[in-house]
N, C-alpha and C positions, 0 to 999 in steps of 0.2 A: 742199113750196111750189111746186115745177115749174120753178123758175129754177135756170140753170145758171151758175156763175161762169166769166167769160172771163178766162183767166189769161195770154194773150199778152202780151208785153211787160212783165211784173211786175218791179219792181224795188224795191230798199230805199232809201230816202231818208234824209238825215242828219237828226239830232234823235233825241230819245228822249220817248217818252210815258209816264214814269213806269216802273214795274217791269216792264211788258209788252215793253219794247224799241221799236225803231223801227217805225212803220208799214210795210206793203207797199204800194206804189202799184200800182193796176190801171188802166192807161191806157185799155184798151178795155171796161171793166165800165162799163155803163150805170149813172149815179148815180140811185138810187131812192129814193123817200120810205121806203119799208119795207125796212129791213136784213135781212140774213140773220145768224143766229147759232148757234154751235155751242160745247158744253161738253164738257170732260173732267174728270169727277169722280173723282180718283184717292183713294189712302188717306190723304193728308194734305192735298193742295191741290185747289182747282178752278180749271181754266184755262179762259178763255173768249176766243173769236175771234169778230169781228163784222165786217161791212161797214159803213162809214161815208162820209158825204160831205164832202168837203173843197173848199169851192167848188163848182166843175163836174165834179169828179173823184171817184173812188171809191178807196178805200184799205181794206185790212184793219188792224184794231186789236187790242190785246190787253191783256188784264187777268187777274188771278189773286186768289185768296182762299184762306184757310185753311178746310179742310172744316168744322171745328168752328165756323166763323163764317158758316155758311150764309146768315144774314139779311142780312149784309154783301152777298153776292152778289144777292141778291133786290132789295134797294135800289138796287143799282147797275144792275140791269136795267132797273128802273122809271124811274130818273132819266135815263138815256141814251135812253129811248124804244124799246127793242128788241123791244118786244112787238108792234109792228105786223106785219101779214101782207096784202101785196099792197095796201097803202093802208088796210086795216081795223084799227083799234086794238082792242084787249081791251074798252076800256069802252063801245065803241058796238055791239058784236056778241058773241054767243055762241058765234061760230064757233070750232071746236076747232083750237087754234093748237099745232102740234108742233115742238119745237125739236129739232135733231140733238144727240145725245150720247152720249159714250162712258165708258168706265171703268166700275169695279165699282160707283162710287156712283151712277149712273143707274139702278141697279136698287134700291139701298138707299133712294134719296131721291125716286124719282118721285112718291110720295104728296105729299112737301111741296111739290115745284113745282106740283101740281094744287092743292093747298089755298092756297098763299100767291100764286100768280101765275096760276092759272087755265089752265094749259098742260100739255100731255103731252109726255112726252120720247120722241123717236123714237131707240131704243136701238141703237146700232151696236158691232161687235166691236172691241175695244181694239186688238189686235195689227193687224188690218186697217187700222185707222184711223193709228195711229202708222206705219206703213209708207207709206201713202198721203201722209201729211204730209210725212214724210222724202223721198220720191220728188219730190214738188211743189217742195220748196225745191231739191233738187239739179238737177233738170231745168229749172225755169222761173225761177229767180231768181238772176242773177248776185252773186256775191260771197257768196252764203248759207252756204258751207263755207269754213273757214278752219284753219290749223294754229297752235298756240301753243306755243313753245319758246324757252328761255332768254330770256323776256320780249319776245318778238317775235311779233307776229300778222302772218301772211300769208294773204291770200286764195288759194284754190285754184280754178282754172278746170278744169271737169270737162266733158267732151263727153258729152252723154246717150246717144251710140252707145257710149261706153266706160266707162259707169257701173257696170253688172253684172257679176260679182257682187261684193257687199261685206257686210261684218259690221255690224250695227247694235247697238250696246250702249245700251241705254235705261235710265238710272238714274232711277227713281222711289223710292218707299218701299222697294222691292226692286229687283232688277235683272233684266231680260230680255234675253237675247243672241238675236239673229234673223241668219239668213243670207237675204238678198235677192237674188233671181235676176232680178227684172223687176217691172213693175207688176203688183200684187195677186199676185204670186209670191214667197213666203217660207216659211221653216220657222222656228219658234222652236226653236233647238238646245238651249238651256238657260237657266239663270238662278240667280242667288244671293240668298238672303234677308239678306245682309249688303250693304245700301245706303244709301240717303239716310235711310231711316227709322231704321236703326241709329245712323248718325252722329248724327241730331237727338235720338234717344231717349236716348243716353247723354251728349249734349251738355246736354240739360235736366237730367239727373240729377247731372252732375258740375261743370257750371258755373254752373246757375241761369239760364241763358238762356230766353227766351220765344218767340223765333222764331228761323227757320233763317239768317235774313239777320243777326240779331245774333249767331249762333254763328259765321258765316263772318266778321263783323268782329273778333271775338274773336280767331279763328285768325290773322288778319293780324298781330296784334300780339305773337304768342306765339312760343315757341322749344321746339321738341319734343325738343331735346337734353337738356332738364331731365329728361326722363321715358324717353325712349327709349335703349336700350343698344345701342352702336355696336361695331364689331369693336375699334376703339381701346381702348374700356373692358375688353375681355376680354384683348387680346393685347398691348396697349402698342403705340406707335407704331413702336418699333424691330424688332418682330418682324413687323409689317404690312409694313414696308419690306422685310425680309429674304424674306418669303414672296410678295411682290408682291400683298399685298391692299391694297385701299383702306382707309385708316383710317375713312372716313365710311360705309362700308357698314353699312347697319342690320341689326342682330343680332335683336332683340326689341323690338316696340313695348310701351311701359310696362314695359320689363325692369328699369329702375332703380329702380321703386317697391318691388320686393320685397325689396330689399337696405336700403332706407330707413327709418328710423323716422318718416317723416313721415306725418301724417294728412291726408285730403283736403283740410282747411282751410289746410294749408300750402303747397299749390301755387296758383299764380296761374291763375285760370280761362283766361286767355289761352294759358298753356302747355298746359294740357290739352286745349283746343280745337284747337291746332296739332297735337298728338299723334294725336288722333282723326282729323283730316282726312287726316294723311299715312298712318295705319295702313290706312284702308279705301279710301283712292283708290288706292293701292299695290296692294291686294287685288284690287280690281275690275280694274285694269290687267293683273294676273298671269292672272287667270281669262280675261280677253278675248284675251291672248296664246296661251293654251294652246288655247282654242277655235278661234282663227283658224289656228293651226299644225295642228290637226286636219283642218280644212276647206281647208287649202291656199290660204288668203287673205291678202292683203297690205294691202288697204284696210279700214280700220277707223273707222267714224264713231261719235261718242259723241254721245247726247242724253240728254234727260229734266230734269225740273224741278230736280233738285238740282245741276246744273251751274252754271247761272245766270250764265254769262260770267265766273265766278270765277276770278281768276288764277292763285291755288295751286292750286286744283282742278285746272285744265287744265295748269298746269306739271307737278304730280306725275303725272298720267296720262300725258302725252307723254313725260316722262322714264323713266318706269316700262317702257311700251311699247318705246322706243328701245333702253333696257337689256337687256330679256329677248330682245328679238328681233335683238340685235345690229345694229341700225339697219336691218333689212330690213322693219320694219313702221313705220308713221307714224300718230300719232292725229290724226283731223280732227274738228273741232268745227262745230256748226250754229248760225246765228243762229236765235233763237226756238225754242232746243232743248227747251224745257220745253213748248212747245205742239203738238208733232208730232201728239198724238192729236186736239187740237181742231181743227187744221188739216185733217186727214184727215177728219174728221167734216163739217167746212163743205165740202169738196171734194164730198161725196155728194150735194148738192142737185141735183137734176135727174138723178140716175142711175135707169136703170130699176129696177123694184122687186126683179127677180131678180138684180141685180149688187150689190145692197146688202143684204150679209148680216148678220143681227143674231146675237147670242150664242146665242140659243135654236136658229137655223136652222143653225149651223155646229157639227157633232158630230165632225168628223175628229178623229182622235187624234193626238197628238204622238208622232213617231218619232225617237228619240234614238240609235238604235242601229246606223246606218248603218257607223259606224266603229269599233264595238265589236268587240275580239276574240272569237275563238269561245270555246265553254265548255271549260275545261280538263278533258281526258278521262282525266287521271293518277289512278289509284287511290290511296287513302290509305296503302296498305300499299306503294306502289312509290317512295316518297321514299327516295333515296339520294345518295351524293356525286355520281353521273353524271347523274341527272335533275332534282335539285333546282334546278339552275340553268338558265336564269336567273331571277330574280325581282326584285321591287322592295322595298327594306326602306326603310321609313319611320320615322325615329327622331324622337320627339316629347319633347323635352326640357323640363325643368322648372327643375332647380337651375341647374347651370352650362350645360347645353345648353339655352338658353331658347327656341330656335326650333324649327321642323318642317323636317327635312332629308330628301331623297329621294334613295336611293341605287339604282343598277341594279348588282346583284351577278351578275357572270357566272361566277364560280369561287372558289376560295380564294385570298383576297387580291388578287382581280381585281374592280374596281368602279370605277363613275364616279359622281360626285355630280351628278346632273342638275339638280336645282332645291332652292331652300330657300323657306322661308315666314317672314316676321318676326312671323306671328301663330301662336305656339305656346304652350307652356307658361307662358313668363314673361308673355306678354300676358295670359293667365287669370288668373295669380296676381296681376299687377299691379292689373288692374281688379277683381278680387275684393276685394282690400285696400282700394281706394277706395270701392267700392260698399257693401261688406258689413262691413268693419272685421275682417276673419278675419286670424288671425296666422300660419296654416299652411296648406299645401296640403290636409292632412287634414281640417282644420276646413271648408274650403271644399267638399270633397267631401261632407262629412257634412251641410252646409247643402243642398247641390244635392238630396240624396236626399230631403228633406223640402219641397222646393219644387215649385212648378207655373210652367213657363215660360209658360203661356198667359195669365197674369196681366198679362204686360208685352209679349209677341210678338203682332204681328199676323198674323193667318193669312188665307188665300184666302176663308174665309167671311166674315171680318170686312169684306172688301172688295165681295165678289160675292154674299154671301147664302149660303144653305144648300145651294145646288146647286154651289158652287164655280165651276170654270171649264172646264166639260167640253171645249171645243174643243182645248184643248192639254193635258188629261189632269191637270187639278189639282184634287184634291177639296178641300172646304171646309177640311180639317183642316191642311191643308199650311201650314207657315210661310211668310209673305209677307216679313215684314221683322222680324228679331229687334229687339227693343226699340221696335219701331214703334207699340205700343199706349201708350206712355208719354205722359200728357197733362200731368201735374204736373211742375214743375220742383223740387218738394220731395222729396228722398231720403226722407225719413221717412214718405211716403205709400205706401211700397212694402216689403213684406216683404223682409228679407235672404235668406231662404230661395228666394223666387220669382225674384230677381235672380240668384242663383248657380246656379239651374236654368236660366235663360234663357242665361248665360254659357256654360255646359258644352254645352247644346244648339247654339249658333251656332258655337262654334269646332270642335266635334267633326265637325258636318256639313261644315264648311268645308275641313278637313283632308282628310276622306273624299273631297270633290269634287275637289279638287286631286290627290291620289294616284290617283284613277281616271283623270283626264285624262292624267296622265304616263304611267301604265300602258298606256293607250291609245295614246299616242304612240309609246311604246316597243315596242308588240306584246307586251306581257307579261301573263300571265294570274293571276299569283300575287301576292299582297302580303303581306308580313310587317310587323307593327307592334311597336315596342319603343320604350323610354324610360321615363323615370321618370315622365313625365305620365300614362302608361296604368296603372302600378302595380296591375295585377290588379284594378283598380275595374270591378265588373260593369256599371254604368251607362255609364261611359265606352266599355268594350269594345262594349256594345250598341248605344250611339248611332252608333259608328264602322262597326260590322257593318251597321247599318241603312242608313247613308249610302252605303256601297259598293254594297249590294244595291239601292237605289234608283237610283243612278245608272248602274251597270251592268246593271240589268235581271236581276241574279243570275248574270252570266256572269263575274264575277272572285271568286276565291277569296280570303277574308280569313282571316289567321292571327295569332295573338298568341303572342309567344314567353314562354315559362316564363322567370322571372328577367330580365324584359325590361329592368329598371331597372339591371341589373349587367352587361349584355352587354359594355359598355367593359372593365369589369375582367376578365371572362372572355376577352375578345380578348387583352388584354395577356398572359395566361398561355400562350394558344396562341403568342403571338409568340416567346415563349422556345424553344418547339420547332420554330421555322422553319415554323410553320403559318399565320403571318399575313403581314402585308405586310412585315415586317422582312427577311425571307429572299427577297424578290423585287425586281426591278428596278423600282422603285415609278414612276418617270418614265414607263416604258411601259406601265403598266397601270393607272395612276391618272390619270385626265383630269379636271380641275376645269372643267366646263362653264360653270355659273354659280354664283358665289360666295355668293349670298343676295339678299335683297331690296336694291333700288337706294336710294340716299340723295342728295338734293341738297345736303347741308351742305358747307361749304368747309373742309377741313383741309388747309394747305399742307404738302407733303412738306419735311422739314427734313434737311440732312446730318447724319451721324452724327459726334459729336464724339468727342475720345479718352475724355473721361470716362464718356460712354455707353456705348463700346465696353468699357472696364474694367468699368464696372458689370455689363454684360449677361454677360460672361465669368466674373466672380464669381458671379453668380446662377445661371449654368448649372452652375458646379462644385458649388455647394452643392446644386443639385437632383440632380446625378448621384450625389453622396455618399449623399443622403437615399434615392434609389431603390434603390441597391445594399443598404442596410440594410433597407429593405422587401422587397426580392427574397428575401434570406435568411431572413426570416420567411415570406414566401409560398410558398416552395419546399417548407416543410414541409406545406403544405396542398394541394399540387399532386395528390396521389393522390385527395384526397377530391373535388377539383374535376374530375377525369377521370370519377369514378363519377358525378358530377352532370351532366357532359357526355353520358355514356352515356344517363342518363334524359332529358336535353333531347332528344336525337336520337330517343328514343322517342316522346316527346311531340309532336314535330314531324312523326312519319310518320303 
C-alpha cells in the first residue's frame, strides 16, 4: 500500500474497546479515509490490528476471533469498512488489495480470503512479525510493559538504549522462546508444545468449556488443592517444619487423583481448570528460567494470546520465575500481548520489499547448539567408578515419587538435587484416570500403545501446511501443541487410546527437554533415567531418547537403568555397607538447591504442640522397629543383590 505508519508520540489511552484492549493513540499519524489492516492467523485464534479515525485523530484498534469462526472475521472486516485501499473500495474497483498477514493460517486460508473478500494476503514471517511487534511496544509506547506480582501491577520504564538483549516467551497454541538482540535481530532458541493449546484442549475435555475465556473464568473460582499433591500431603506438616520445607510446595499436579476413588464427574470443573492453569503456567515459567539461565539473560518478557491480562496466569508465571531464579529474574508482561504478530505485520507497511522477508524467502536454519556440551568421547567399555562421575540422574516417579527430580551426581553418596518438576508420573496417571478411566499405570501404557496422538495433537503442518516452518527448522510432523487439535468439549468424541498416546507423548518430551537444559547448564554429557514411571516400557524409553536426541542434536548420551523402579531399595542396601549417604557427612555433600515446583497456596506454619511431638516420637519408634525387622529379612537376600549389582554395573558399562 506504500504508506508507513508514523509511530512517534504513540500512547495508550484509558478505556477498553472490547476484548482487544485499549487503543493506541497515534498523534502524528494522518487520519486517512482508507485504513491499514494486518492479521495474525494462528493455530486457534485470528488477531486483527487496524488503523481507525477517532475524530481528527488516528489510533490502532484490536480485535480477535476464533480460527474456526473465520466467517465472523470476514463479517467484521466488511462491517468496519476495512477493505478500502487509498480511498478505493472493493466494490468500486477490481484492483487487487493485499492485506498484511502472518501466522501459519495465512498460508492455509489465503484462498478463503480471496473467495470471500476478494483480497490477497501478503504473507510475512511469523517470528519476524512477533519480534517487530514487541520491539514497537517496548520502544515507542510508554507503559506498554509491566510486572504483576502479589496482586500488584507496576509499569516498567525501559530506555530504548538499554532494552537489548532480552528473552521473549510467546505463549500461543505452543510456546516459542526467542532471544532478541536488536531490531530485526533475534534467534528462536527453543519452544515447547505444552502451551495455551494444551491448556485449552484439556480444559475442553475435562470441564466442558467452549471458549478459553470461559476456561479462565472457571479457573478463577477453583481450588487446585483439591487435585494437586503438595509436600504437606506426603510428609506431614511436622516433618516439613523439621526439614525446612514449605508445606505448600507443589509435588505433583493432579497427584491426588491417583489415590482417589473419584471419577471425572465427581470433581468441580472450576477445580480442574485451576489445576490445569497452575500446572502449565508453572511449567512454561520453569523452561523460561532454564533458557534464560543458559543464555545469561535476566530480562524476560511474556507475550502471546493465551495470557490475555489474566491475573492468575501472570501471578503464576511471576511467582514461579522469581522462585526458580531466587529473585534474580523478573517476569514482565506486555499490553496487547496477544497481538504482537499482527502489530509487527502492520508495521511492515511501507517497508522496502527486500526488508520484508516472507516465510518462503527465509530458509536460514535454527541453531540451538551454541551452548550445547561437546559430545562425550568416553567409550562404552571405559565406565568405572573413576570416570562414570559426574552424571545427571533423572528420577521419574509414579507411585510415591510422583514428580520428576533431577540430581547432579558427582560421586558415591555425593549429589545435589538441582531441580524438580511437578509434571511427572503422578500428573500423567492423574490425567489418564480422568481422561480414559484407566485404573492402573499398566493399563494406561497398554492404551497408549494402541493410540495415535496425532488425533488430538496439533502439528506444525496443521498450522503452516505440508512444508512446515523451514526458517526455524520445524518439519510439518513436529508437534506444535499437545491436545491443540481438540475441537469438541465432549470427551466421548475421542478414543481413550489416542488420549493416552497424547499424554505419553507430551510429558515424556517435556521431561526430556528439562533434563537436557539442566545437563547443559551443569556442563554434563551423560544422563541416566530411572524411576517407576519408566518401568522398562519401550515406548516411554523411545520417546525420552528421541526427545534428548532432538534437543541435544545427538550430543547427550541417554541411558536407562536396569531395575530402574527399584533403585531406591537397592540404594538402601548399599547404605548398610556405608556405600551410600549414611556413612558420609551429608550436610557437606548434599545441597538442596531447588526443592521443587513453587506454589502460591497459603499454609501458615503452626508451632509444635506437646501432643504432636509425642505422636511424632511414637511414630518414629514404631517405624524403627519395623525397619529392624525388615532389615533382618533383607540381609538374607544381600548376597543375591550383590550379584544383581554386578550385573547392573555390567549393563551400565
